[in-house]
C-alpha positions in Angstrom: 84.2 -9.6 -99.1 83.0 -11.1 -95.8 80.5 -8.2 -95.4 79.1 -9.0 -98.9 78.7 -12.6 -98.0 77.0 -11.6 -94.7 74.4 -9.4 -96.6 73.8 -12.1 -99.3 73.4 -14.8 -96.6 70.8 -12.7 -94.8 69.0 -12.0 -98.0 68.9 -15.7 -98.8 67.7 -16.5 -95.3 64.8 -14.1 -95.7 63.9 -15.5 -99.1 63.9 -19.1 -97.7 61.7 -18.1 -94.8 59.2 -16.5 -97.2 59.2 -19.7 -99.4 58.8 -21.9 -96.3 55.7 -20.0 -95.0 53.1 -22.3 -96.5 54.7 -25.4 -95.0 56.3 -24.3 -91.7 54.3 -22.3 -89.1 57.5 -21.1 -87.5 58.6 -19.5 -90.8 55.2 -18.0 -91.2 55.4 -16.3 -87.8 59.0 -15.2 -88.5 57.9 -13.4 -91.7 54.5 -12.1 -90.7 55.7 -10.8 -87.4 58.1 -8.4 -89.2 55.4 -6.9 -91.5 54.7 -3.3 -90.9 57.3 -2.9 -88.2 57.9 0.7 -89.1 54.2 1.5 -88.6 54.2 -0.4 -85.3 57.1 1.7 -84.0 56.1 5.0 -85.4 54.1 5.8 -82.3 56.7 4.4 -79.9 57.6 7.7 -78.1 59.3 5.8 -75.2 60.9 7.7 -72.3 64.6 7.1 -71.8 64.2 3.9 -73.8 66.3 0.8 -72.8 66.4 -1.8 -75.6 67.2 -5.4 -74.8 67.7 -7.9 -77.7 67.5 -11.6 -77.3 67.8 -14.3 -80.0 65.2 -16.6 -78.6 63.5 -17.8 -75.4 66.7 -19.2 -73.8 68.5 -15.9 -74.2 65.5 -14.1 -72.8 65.6 -16.2 -69.7 69.3 -15.3 -69.5 68.6 -11.5 -69.8 65.4 -11.5 -67.8 67.0 -11.0 -64.3 68.7 -7.8 -65.6 65.5 -6.6 -67.4 63.4 -7.2 -64.2 66.0 -5.4 -62.0 66.0 -2.4 -64.4 62.2 -2.3 -64.5 62.1 -2.4 -60.7 64.8 0.2 -60.0 64.0 2.5 -62.9 60.2 2.6 -63.3 60.4 5.9 -65.3 62.2 4.1 -68.2 60.4 2.4 -71.1 61.8 -1.0 -72.0 61.7 -2.3 -75.6 62.3 -6.1 -75.8 63.2 -7.6 -79.3 63.5 -11.2 -80.5 64.9 -12.7 -83.6 63.1 -16.1 -83.3 59.4 -16.8 -83.0 60.1 -19.3 -80.2 61.0 -16.3 -78.0 58.6 -13.7 -79.3 55.5 -15.9 -79.2 56.0 -17.0 -75.6 57.0 -13.6 -74.2 55.1 -11.1 -76.5 53.0 -10.0 -73.5 55.8 -9.9 -70.9 54.8 -7.5 -68.2 58.1 -5.8 -67.4 58.6 -4.8 -71.1 56.8 -1.8 -72.4 56.7 -3.3 -75.9 57.9 -6.6 -77.4 58.8 -6.8 -81.1 60.5 -8.9 -83.7 63.9 -7.4 -84.7 63.8 -6.6 -88.5 66.4 -8.4 -90.6 69.8 -6.7 -90.4 70.5 -4.1 -93.1 71.8 -0.5 -93.2 68.4 0.9 -93.8 66.5 -1.3 -91.3 69.1 -0.6 -88.6 69.1 3.2 -89.2 65.2 3.4 -89.2 64.7 1.0 -86.2 67.2 2.9 -84.0 65.8 6.3 -85.0 62.2 5.2 -84.2 63.0 3.8 -80.7 65.8 6.3 -79.9 67.4 4.2 -77.2 69.5 5.6 -74.4 71.0 2.2 -73.5 71.1 -1.1 -75.5 71.8 -4.6 -74.1 72.5 -7.7 -76.3 72.2 -11.0 -74.6 75.0 -13.6 -75.1 75.2 -13.5 -78.9 73.0 -12.7 -82.0 75.4 -10.0 -83.1 74.1 -8.0 -85.9 76.6 -5.9 -87.8 74.6 -2.9 -89.0 72.6 -2.5 -85.8 75.8 -2.4 -83.8 77.6 -0.1 -86.3 74.7 2.3 -86.2 74.5 2.3 -82.4 78.3 2.9 -82.3 78.1 5.9 -84.8 75.3 7.4 -82.7 77.4 7.0 -79.5 74.6 5.0 -77.8 75.9 2.9 -74.9 75.7 -0.7 -76.0 76.6 -3.8 -74.0 76.9 -7.5 -74.4 76.0 -9.6 -71.3 76.6 -13.2 -70.4 79.1 -13.6 -73.2 81.1 -16.8 -73.5 84.2 -17.3 -75.7 86.5 -20.1 -76.7 89.1 -20.8 -79.4 86.9 -23.0 -81.6 84.2 -20.3 -82.2 83.9 -18.8 -85.6 84.5 -15.4 -84.2 88.3 -16.1 -84.0 88.8 -18.3 -87.1 89.8 -17.4 -90.6 88.2 -15.8 -92.6 85.7 -14.3 -90.0 88.1 -12.9 -87.3 88.4 -9.5 -88.9 84.7 -9.2 -89.3 83.9 -10.1 -85.8 86.7 -8.0 -84.4 84.9 -5.0 -85.9 81.6 -6.2 -84.5 83.0 -6.6 -80.9 84.7 -3.2 -81.2 81.3 -1.5 -81.6 80.3 -2.5 -78.0 80.8 0.0 -75.3 81.5 -2.9 -73.0 81.3 -6.7 -72.7 80.4 -8.7 -69.7 81.7 -12.3 -69.8 80.5 -15.4 -68.0 83.9 -16.8 -67.0 87.4 -15.7 -66.2 88.6 -17.8 -69.2 86.3 -16.0 -71.6 87.5 -12.7 -70.1 91.1 -13.5 -70.6 90.5 -15.1 -74.0 88.7 -12.0 -75.3 91.4 -9.6 -74.1 94.2 -11.7 -75.6 92.5 -12.0 -78.9 91.1 -8.4 -79.1 93.5 -6.2 -77.2 91.8 -3.1 -78.5 88.7 -3.8 -76.5 89.4 -2.6 -73.0 86.0 -2.4 -71.4 85.6 -6.1 -70.5 84.3 -7.4 -67.2 83.9 -10.9 -65.8 80.5 -10.6 -64.2 79.2 -14.2 -64.5 76.1 -15.6 -66.1 72.8 -13.9 -65.3 71.0 -17.2 -66.0 72.1 -18.5 -62.6 70.1 -15.7 -60.9 67.1 -16.6 -63.0 67.1 -20.3 -62.1 67.5 -19.6 -58.4 64.4 -17.4 -58.6 62.5 -20.2 -60.4 63.4 -22.7 -57.6 62.2 -20.2 -55.0 58.9 -19.6 -56.7 57.9 -22.7 -58.8 54.6 -22.9 -60.5 52.0 -25.6 -59.5 51.9 -28.7 -61.7 49.0 -30.7 -60.3 48.2 -32.8 -63.4 51.9 -33.9 -63.4 51.7 -34.9 -59.7 48.8 -37.2 -60.7 50.9 -38.8 -63.5 53.9 -39.5 -61.3 51.9 -41.2 -58.5 55.0 -41.7 -56.3 57.1 -43.3 -59.0 60.8 -42.3 -59.6 60.9 -39.8 -62.5 63.4 -39.1 -65.2 63.0 -35.7 -66.9 64.4 -35.4 -70.4 64.6 -31.8 -71.5 65.2 -30.2 -75.0 65.7 -33.5 -76.8 66.6 -33.8 -80.5 65.9 -36.9 -82.7 69.3 -38.6 -81.7 68.3 -38.2 -78.0 64.8 -39.5 -78.6 66.1 -42.7 -80.2 68.5 -43.2 -77.3 65.7 -42.5 -74.8 63.2 -44.9 -76.5 65.8 -47.7 -76.3 66.5 -47.0 -72.6 62.8 -46.7 -71.7 62.1 -50.1 -73.3 65.0 -51.7 -71.4 63.7 -50.2 -68.1 60.0 -50.9 -68.7 59.8 -53.3 -65.8 61.1 -50.8 -63.3 58.9 -48.3 -61.4 60.1 -45.3 -63.4 58.1 -42.6 -65.1 59.5 -40.4 -67.8 58.6 -36.8 -68.7 60.1 -35.8 -72.1 60.1 -32.2 -73.5 61.4 -32.3 -77.1 63.2 -29.2 -78.3 60.8 -28.8 -81.2 57.1 -29.6 -81.1 57.2 -31.9 -84.1 54.3 -34.3 -84.7 56.7 -36.8 -86.2 58.5 -37.0 -82.9 55.3 -37.7 -81.0 54.3 -40.4 -83.6 57.7 -42.1 -83.2 57.3 -42.3 -79.4 53.7 -43.6 -79.9 54.8 -46.3 -82.3 57.9 -47.5 -80.4 56.3 -47.4 -76.9 52.9 -48.8 -77.9 50.3 -47.8 -75.3 52.8 -46.6 -72.7 52.9 -42.9 -73.8 50.6 -39.9 -73.5 50.8 -36.3 -74.5 50.6 -33.5 -71.8 47.6 -32.0 -73.6 45.7 -35.3 -73.1 46.5 -35.7 -69.4 43.5 -35.2 -67.2 43.4 -38.2 -64.9 45.3 -41.4 -63.9 46.4 -43.4 -66.9 47.3 -47.0 -65.7 50.2 -48.5 -67.6 51.4 -45.2 -69.1 55.1 -44.6 -68.3 56.0 -41.7 -70.6 54.6 -38.2 -70.8 55.5 -36.1 -73.8 55.3 -32.3 -73.3 53.6 -30.9 -76.3 53.7 -27.2 -75.4 56.4 -24.6 -74.6 57.4 -23.0 -71.4 56.9 -25.8 -68.8 60.3 -27.4 -68.7 62.0 -25.1 -66.2 59.2 -25.9 -63.7 58.9 -29.6 -64.5 62.4 -30.2 -63.3 61.3 -29.9 -59.7 59.4 -33.2 -60.1 62.4 -35.2 -61.3 64.9 -37.6 -59.6 67.3 -37.5 -62.6 67.6 -35.1 -65.5 68.7 -36.0 -69.0 69.7 -32.9 -71.0 69.2 -33.1 -74.7 71.5 -32.0 -77.6 74.7 -33.7 -76.5 74.5 -36.6 -78.8 74.2 -34.8 -82.2 74.5 -31.1 -81.5 75.5 -29.5 -78.2 73.8 -29.8 -74.8 71.1 -27.4 -73.8 70.8 -25.5 -70.5 71.8 -27.6 -67.4 71.4 -24.8 -64.9 67.7 -25.3 -64.3 67.8 -29.0 -63.3 71.1 -28.4 -61.4 69.3 -25.7 -59.4 66.9 -28.3 -58.2 69.8 -30.5 -57.2 69.1 -33.2 -59.9 71.8 -35.6 -61.0 72.6 -34.7 -64.6 73.1 -37.0 -67.6 74.0 -35.8 -71.1 75.8 -36.7 -74.3 79.5 -36.0 -75.1 79.0 -32.6 -76.9 79.3 -30.4 -73.8 82.6 -28.7 -74.1 81.1 -25.3 -74.8 79.6 -25.2 -71.3 81.8 -24.4 -68.3 79.2 -25.5 -65.9 78.9 -28.9 -67.5 82.7 -29.4 -67.3 82.7 -28.2 -63.6 79.8 -30.5 -62.6 81.4 -33.5 -64.3 84.6 -32.9 -62.3 82.5 -32.6 -59.1 80.5 -35.7 -59.9 77.2 -34.0 -60.1 76.9 -34.8 -63.8 77.8 -37.8 -66.0 78.3 -38.3 -69.8 76.3 -41.0 -71.6 76.5 -41.8 -75.3 74.4 -44.9 -75.6 71.2 -46.4 -74.2 73.2 -49.0 -72.3 75.2 -46.3 -70.6 72.0 -44.3 -69.8 70.4 -47.4 -68.3 73.5 -48.2 -66.2 73.7 -44.7 -64.8 69.9 -44.6 -64.0 70.1 -47.9 -62.1 73.2 -46.8 -60.3 71.8 -43.4 -59.1 68.1 -44.1 -58.4 68.5 -46.6 -55.6 71.5 -44.9 -54.0 70.0 -42.5 -51.5 73.3 -41.3 -50.1 74.7 -40.7 -53.6 71.7 -38.7 -54.7 71.8 -36.6 -51.5 75.5 -35.8 -52.2 74.8 -34.8 -55.8 71.8 -32.7 -54.6 74.1 -30.7 -52.3 76.9 -30.5 -54.9 74.7 -29.1 -57.7 72.7 -26.7 -55.6 75.8 -25.4 -54.0 77.4 -24.8 -57.4 74.4 -22.8 -58.6 74.4 -20.7 -55.5 78.1 -19.9 -55.9 77.6 -18.7 -59.4 74.8 -16.3 -58.7 75.1 -12.5 -58.5 75.9 -11.5 -62.1 72.8 -9.3 -62.4 73.7 -7.1 -59.5 77.3 -6.8 -60.6 76.3 -5.7 -64.2 73.8 -3.2 -62.9 76.3 -1.7 -60.5 78.9 -1.2 -63.3 76.2 0.4 -65.5 75.3 2.7 -62.7 78.9 3.6 -61.8 79.6 4.4 -65.4 76.4 6.5 -65.6 75.2 4.5 -68.6 71.8 4.0 -66.9 
């Protein structure tokens, strides 16, 4: 029954995406990117193909350290990188360490069989989640080594709740092995799914990626001009609930020497208009930034891919998602040593829990609390230095997952 619901829901998802094409560019890219995929792959002919699948851009950044390590150590292999979402594919479609980048066709028995036969992978790596039943079942039947990396599990996930637990138990059983982020995830998975014996606690490969980003940041000269020696709050991956809170806080703090750089999760013109209306003449878009703009306090990032580098310019980071959904990645700003502020929906993230306990991060759920924390942290040089050391040390301690995963793949002769 669950499998029937699964197939129907995917069919409905595809129909809705097609219907949304005239209105939503993202839906248009999702559908058009999958056209003629059989023809695109008919000439693949990859050598000892390694296939890595990522849901979107965030999962790619998580899997990237392992992909790069494989490309470096095994230059004779061809790497196929697939995405489910346009936000991943469009940004990384020309990624140099992948031989080819494609959209993953919608999951179905025929698509999975044809796709896998065309690319003929020798090793498959799924990053974190985006678990597709027919692809995994087909890989299992063909005895192709398939691994899940940077996995994170907890009791409230749908994987372990009625009526889905039997369905996901079957999905997890198709993996040759699973690499978890934390000891808690490792123990939880083994307790819930005792049949799955090849489970390793390797850590989160995203830590390796953010350390590399801190070591080799990209230049951001236009943003240096905008800041002009002001204190700076970076707000990353914000949703509408975050934006409303931020606007209130910005207006309350307008008389302080603070600049704000805000990167919304989605590039929605309505979001930009809301900031423009509520902040009057104190806001500018990144695409319009080419010189000093007196009186402008807020810079809105209207393109994708800059946020991880922008954090290096900040004094405090506000992480979006925690007011209405769940927080986004905190590893990037923590790697730069920034004090972290975010909403109360953080319990899925071990690193958020850890850094709250270590006083490198604080929860805020109103503009008053946000204002209070900013005014507490910005002038306190000693406190900021302590947080800087705490957060950077935490990130360093969590590194090394990439090497551990690669060592296990090599020892097992899966690569």
